[in-house]
C-alpha positions in Angstrom: 0.1 -6.8 18.4 -2.8 -5.3 19.9 -5.3 -7.3 21.9 -8.2 -9.0 19.9 -11.6 -7.0 20.4 -14.2 -8.4 22.5 -16.7 -10.1 20.6 -20.3 -8.4 20.3 -23.2 -10.5 21.2 -25.3 -9.7 18.4 -26.9 -11.6 15.2 -24.7 -9.7 12.8 -22.1 -12.6 11.5 -19.6 -10.0 10.5 -18.8 -9.5 13.8 -18.3 -13.2 14.6 -15.8 -13.3 11.5 -14.0 -10.1 12.6 -13.6 -11.8 16.0 -12.3 -15.3 14.6 -9.8 -13.6 12.4 -8.6 -11.2 15.2 -8.1 -14.4 17.3 -6.4 -16.1 14.7 -3.8 -13.2 14.0 -3.1 -12.7 17.6 -1.7 -16.3 17.8 0.5 -16.3 15.1 4.1 -16.2 16.1 6.6 -14.0 14.4 7.5 -16.6 11.5 4.0 -17.3 10.6 3.3 -13.7 10.9 6.0 -12.9 8.4 4.9 -15.8 6.1 1.7 -14.4 6.0 2.4 -10.9 5.3 4.7 -11.8 2.5 2.0 -14.3 0.8 -0.7 -11.7 0.9 0.9 -8.1 0.2 2.0 -7.1 -3.3 6.0 -7.3 -4.0 7.9 -4.1 -3.1 8.6 -2.1 -6.2 12.5 -2.3 -6.7 13.1 0.3 -9.1 12.8 3.6 -8.2 10.0 5.5 -9.9 11.3 8.3 -12.5 9.0 10.7 -14.1 9.3 11.0 -17.9 11.1 13.6 -19.0 9.3 16.5 -20.8 9.6 17.3 -24.3 10.5 20.8 -25.2 6.7 20.9 -26.9 5.2 20.4 -23.7 5.6 24.0 -22.5 4.2 26.9 -23.7 6.1 28.6 -26.0 6.1 31.9 -23.8 8.0 29.7 -21.4 11.1 30.0 -23.7 11.9 26.3 -23.3 13.0 24.5 -26.5 14.0 27.4 -28.1 17.9 28.0 -29.1 19.8 30.1 -26.8 17.4 29.8 -23.8 17.2 27.9 -20.6 
């Protein structure tokens, strides 16, 4: 992991939050990191994505698909 960015001295509370999250994440060991990733990421797709097969009527008649004896 990368080193946390130094906190900026401003009144923006978002900077304090980001600095705290970066600090917490930098202190996680590998097992804790893997548990966190498994908890917050969506599960991977196990089924391959397939495109639906086009019907013969999905093509313009001038292409010749769906007529007897052609493509």
